[in-house]
C-alpha positions, 0 to 999 in steps of 0.5 A: 355654097353650103350653110355653115353648120359649124358656125362658132360665133356671130362673126363666122360666115353663114355660108362656106364653100370652095371653087376651082378657077384655072386649077387654083382652089379658092375658099368662099365665105358669105355673110347675111347682112341687113343695111341701115335701111333694112334691106338684106344683102350678102357680103362675100369673101373669096381667097386662095386656099393655102396650107395656112388655112387648110392645115392649121396643125402645120405652124411652120412655113417653107417660105421666107416671105414674112407675110 
């Protein structure tokens, strides 16, 4: 995990990174948060990397799946 130095908005993750599990690359994003009672916590999102996220210049898809 690395501090997100390219944070563009308040909703952008505070930390980003990648990991590999069983040969599949995943992107990781984490946000610093504070609960209503004032306790700090971290929210994490992990998802498979795909051309949709890693190559934004390619807008065509070879899949017929609409999702």
